[in-house]
N, C-alpha and C positions, 0 to 999 in steps of 0.2 A: 385780543381773543386769539389770534395768531400765535402769539408767544406763549400762550397757555397751551394750545393744541400741539404745536411742534414737539415738544418733549414727549407727550403722550404717544403720539405716532410712532417716534423714534423706539420708544419702549416696546409697543406692540409688535414693529417689525423684528425687533431683537428677541422676542421670546422664543420664537422657532429656534433660533441658533443656541440659546441657552440650553433649550430642551434637548438638542442633538448632542451637546457637549456634556450632558448629565452622566456621570460615571454609572457604570453598571455594577451591582452588587451580586456576589456570588459566595455561596457556601462551598465546602469542598464537594459535596456531593453535585451541586450546580457545576462546578468546574468540570466534574469527571463527565458529566452527561453532556455538557457542551463539547468536551473534547472529543467524546465518541461520535459526534456527528460532524465536527469540524477539522479534526485532526487529518494532516496530509497522510499519515500512516493508514488511518481508518480507510481514508477515500482510495488509496493505492491497493488496499487489501479487497476492498468492494470491486475494484476494477478488475483485479485478479480472478474473483469468482465469477464476474460478468464473462471474463474470456474464456474461462474453464466451461461455462454453458455452451459458448459458441463452438469450443472444440469438439464438444459431443456431437453437435450438428453437423460439423465437417466431417468427422469420422464416420458418422452414420450416413452422410451422402454418398461415401466411396461405395456403399453396398447398393445403392438405388439406381435402377436404369438411368443412363445418361442420353438424353435426346438432344441432337444438334441440327441445326440447317446449314447449307452451304450454297453460294452461288459463284460461279466462276464465268467470266467472260473473256473471249480471246478474239482479236482481230489480227490477221495475218496480214501484214504490209506486202509480203511475197510469199505465197503459198508454196511449201516445201513440196518437191517432186520426187518420186522413186522410178528409176529405170526398169523397165519391163525385161524380163529375161528372154533370151533368144528363142523365137519360135512361139512366144506366147500367143494364145488364142482363147479369148473369153467365151466363144461359143462352144469350144471343146470343153471347157472346163465346167459352166453352168448348164450347157445345154441350149440349143437355139431358143426355145420359147421363153425361158427364164431370162436369158442374156438380153433378149430383145425388151423383156419388161423392166428390167434394171436399167437398161440404156435410156428408155423413155422417162423415166422418172428423174434423170439427171437434167439439170439446167443445160441451156443451150450453150452456155460458155465451157461447162465442164464437158459436153458431148464433144465440143471441138477440141478440147484438150486431150480426149480419150481418143478421137480420130487421128490426131496428131502423133500421139503415142504409139497407135497401132502402125501407123505408117513409118515411123521411125524404126520400130521394131522390125518391120519388113524391108529395112533398107533405107528408110527416110532419115529425116535429121533430127528428129525429136529428142528433147533432154529428159524425158520420162512422163510418168502420170501423177497427178496430185489426188492424194486421198482424203485431203482435208479442203474444206470451202473455207472462203475469207472470214466469215463470221461463226463463232461456235460459242454457244452459251449452255452452261450445265448448271442445273438447280437440283438439289437433293436432300433427303433427310437421313441421318446416320443414327442407328441406335446401338449403344454399347452397355452390355449389362454383365455384372459380375456372376457367374455360377458358382465357384468355389474358390476360396481365398482362405487359408489357414489363419492367417494373420489379422483377418478383418475383424472377428469378434474378440479377439484379445486387445486389439487396439481400442475397439468401441469399449470394453470393460475398463481398460486402462484409462480412459477419457474419464468415464463416471467415477473411476476412484480418484482422479486428479481433482474432480470437483469436490470430492469429500475432503481431500488434502487442503484444498484452499478454504473450505469452510472451517477446518480445525485451525488453519493458520491465521484465519480471521479472529477466531477466539483468542489465540496466541497474541495478535496484535492489539485486541481490545484489553488484554492484560497488561500488557507492556505501556500502553497509554494511560491506564488507570494507575499504575505504579508510578510513571513518570510524574503524572500531575500531583499525585499524593506527596511525593519527594519534593517537588517544586512548589507546592502550596505551603507546607508547614513551615519552612525557612521565612517566607513572608510573613506568615501569622505571627512567629516568634519575634521577629524583629519589630513587627508593628505593635505588639505587646510590651516590648522593651520600651519603645518610644512613649507609649502611654504612661508607663512606670517612671520614666525619666520626667516626663511632664508633670507628674505628680510630686515627684522628689524636687523638682525646680520650684514648683508653686510653694511646697514646704519650707524650702531653704529661703526663698524670696521672703517669705512672711517671718522666717527666724531672723533674717538679716535686717528687716524693718525694725523687729523687737529690739535686736542688738544696737542698732543706731539710735533709737529712742534711750536706751539704758546708756549709751556712750554720752549722748546729750546731756542725761541726768547726772553723770558722773560714776554710774555704776558698771562700766565696761570701759575696756581699752581700745586703742585703735587696732592693736594686734588681733583683736577677736574679730574686727570688721573684716580685716584683710584676710583672714583664714577663710571666712564665709563667702567672701567675694571670689577668692580663689576656687574653692569648691563649686560655686555657682557657675564659674567661667568653665570649669573643666566638664561639668555636667551640660552645659550648652554645646560644647565642642564634641562631646560624645553624642549627643543627639543629632547634630549635623551629620556626623559619619554614619549614623544608624539611618538616616534619611536617604543618604547615598546608597548604602547597602540595600535598603528596601527597594529602591528604584531598579538596581541591577536584578534583584531577585524577582521582581515584578516582571520583569522584561523576560525573564527565564521561564517564568509560568506562563505567560501569555504564548510564548514560543511552544510550549510543550501542549497548550489547549488548542492551538491553531486559532488564537484570537488575534485580532488586528492589533499590531504593535504600536499603532498611533492613535488607539481609542482608549480612554481612561477605563480602570477597573478597580473595584474596591472588594476587599475579601470581607466576610460576615461572621465568621466563627470565632470562638474563643477556645485557647487552648484548654482551660479548665473543664469546660463542658464536652470538649470532644473526648476527653480521657475515659475509656472504658477499660474495666479489667478483663485480662484474658480468661477465658473459660478453663476448667480443669481439664477438659477433653483437649484443647489446644495445647496444652503445656505436658500432657502424659500420655495420650492416645498415640496408636500407630500411624505411620505415614501413609497416606492414602494417594498412591502416585498419581491415580486416573483423574484426580482433581487439578493436576497440572497440565495445561493445554499443550506445552511444549513436548512433554512426555508422549501424549497421543499423537503429535505431530510425528515424532520418530516412528511410532508405530505405524502410521499411514506411510512414511517414506520406506519402510520395511515391505510393505503390501505393494508398493510401486515398483520397488526392485524385483520383486518376485513377478509380477507380471512382466516386467522387461525381459527376464529370463524366458518366460514362455513366448513372448513376441519374437525373440530372436530364433528360439527354437523352430517356430513356426514358419521360418523362412526356408527350412529343407522341404517343406511340403509343395507339391505342384499347385499352379493355379489355372483355373479355366474360366475364360470369358467367352460371352456370346456376342456376335455383331450382325448387324442387318444394315442395308442401304438401298434406298430407293431414288432414282435418278430420272430426270427429263433432260434429254440433250438435243438442243437445237443446232442445224447447220445450214448454212446458205451463203451464197455469194452477196446477198443484201439480207435486210431485216424483214422481208416481205414474202418472198417466193421459197425459203428455205422449207426445211421439214423437222419434225420433232421425232426423237427416237428415245422411247422409254427404256429403262433397265431397272432390275431389281435383284438382289442375292442377299443371302444369309451363310453365316459360318460360325466356327467355334475355332478358338485360339488357345492352346494348351502350352504352358510355360513351365518346364521340369528342370529346376536346377541341378546341375551336376557336379560342376567344380567351380568354386569361387576364390581360389587362392587362400582358403582358410580364413576369409573374412568373417562369416558367421561365427566360426568357432572362437575367433578371438573376441568378437563382441559378446558371446555368451559368457565366456571367461571374466571378462570386464564386469558385466553384469553381475555375476556371482560375487566378484570381489567388492563390488559397490553395496551388495546385501551384507555381506559380512562386516563392512564398514559400519552401515547404518545399525546392524545389531551390536556392534560394539559401542556406538555412540549411544544407543538407548541404555544399555547397561551402565555405562560411566554416568550418564546422565540421572540415573535412579540412585547411584551411590552419591552424586553431587547433591541431588535434592535431599536426601537423608541427611548429609552433613549440613545442609543448609538450615534445615528445621532444627537440628540439635543446637547449631549456633545462635539462631534466632530465639530459641527457646531460654538458652544461658544468657544472652543479651537482655531479654526482656525481664528475667528475674533480677539481674544485675541492675537495670535501670530503675527498676521498681524498689529496690532497696536504697539505692542512691536518692530516688525521690524523697522517701521517707525521711532519710538522715537530712537532708537540705531543707525540708519542710520543719523539722525541729530546730535546725540551726537559724532558720529564718525568724521563727517565733521568738528565739532566744536573742537574736540581734534586735528585734523590733522592742523587746522590753528593755535591753541595756540601752537602747537610744532614748526611748521614753523616759528612763529613769535619769540618764544624764541631763536630759532637757530640763527636767524638773529640778534637778540639783542645780543647774546653772541659773535658771531664773530664780531661785531662792537663795544664790549667792554662795552656795556650798560646794559648787563645782567649777572647773575651768572650762575654757573654751577649746582647749586642746582634748579634753575628755570628750566634749561633743563632737569634735572633728573626728576623733578617732572611732566613736561609736556610730558616727555617721557613715565613715568609709566601710565599716564592718556590714553596716546595713546594706549599703549599696552591693557590696560584693555577695552578700547573702542572697539579697534579691535576684541579682544576675545569676549565681548558681542555681537557684530555685528555679528559675525560668528555663534555663539550659538543661536541668535534669528533668523537668516536665516535658519539655520538646523531646529529648532522648527517650523518655518512656513512650510517648507517642509514636515516634518514629520506629522504636522496637516493637511497638504492637501492630504498626502497619506492616513492617517486614516480617513479623512472625505470620500474620495473615497471608502474606504474598507467598511465603516459603510453604504453607499449608494449602494454597490454592483456594482460599476462602473470598 
């Protein structure tokens, strides 16, 4: 019983592993959607948008009143003293009643120091009077608020425009990822279908080789016929091995552009013939709509950003006004129990008027104007480049479409010739050399047709890319 159960248990434990290693199957659309969520370019663009949102909050915070608290404690190991001037008399300065009241509020030690100071000032040996006690604690609240700053609203507007810029840039990155995945997907599909076509040809040739071998045994074929077919079969198998390696390289490139794990299997699920769709008449003849290209809109946003940069630097010539206020409680005492608290509060305004900065702002404005001109030139150049790209894409599409039709006719002709030579060979009125030549012509026509089909698909994709579709 144990011998029967053990294999079953092993199979049950192995099932999850097999399930985990099962290859994921994707069409081109599936691959694009996967890349739009997993591609590093897309993730970085999303991070840039989130950063732009935080920049708006950061810019807005500069105009909101700022409140802060502070605490400072000082303990004098040796209290500093100040010498009193010659003939100093506190009673003459503050009056008899007030001086006595102030004197009574001091600590005993401070009174003794003051007495010594007075004595020293009248001929004694005092080294001065201490205006501080050993322990000083200050706690306060500070309020700072912007009243007027010409650059604030321009900077806030620029931050919001930068957010729009990152959103347009995100659309540009999405387009780049879609195009990259499409151009990486199609070669894999072409190689895969070529492998399938080779498998079919290998199977047909193996069947023909079997028939020829039987004819040879019956005395109706030569060894040369068998050798030629074996050579053709060996060449097909070598070509298949090369295509398998090429597919592996192309698949790794596709995974990279998708953001797909390189160590996980992936299977593509489309068919070249089914993917082929004709270009619409509008795509081949209508005017070029530049606004459909996100990179063109991105340069438009860059121009707006440069215009705001000029305004921001010009606002630096305007004065700025800030309001501030502080409330404090200060404790002084020779110890932490018998001292006294002294409150204080004040408010004020701070006006900053730029007068001369060594032509710094003027240089920044001129540089911003140069950046604006550069962005305008780039936008104009991009418009011309897009127009040229569309023209070339249309011409390439028409050429690829014509080439596909020619290769399709050539393939049909090569298939008829191959079938005819096989019939003649089986009936004994044709040679194996004719079969081999027809066979090579068929393989070449098949390869040319597949390449033409791929070229047309790629030309259609690039036409859509150029039109921003």
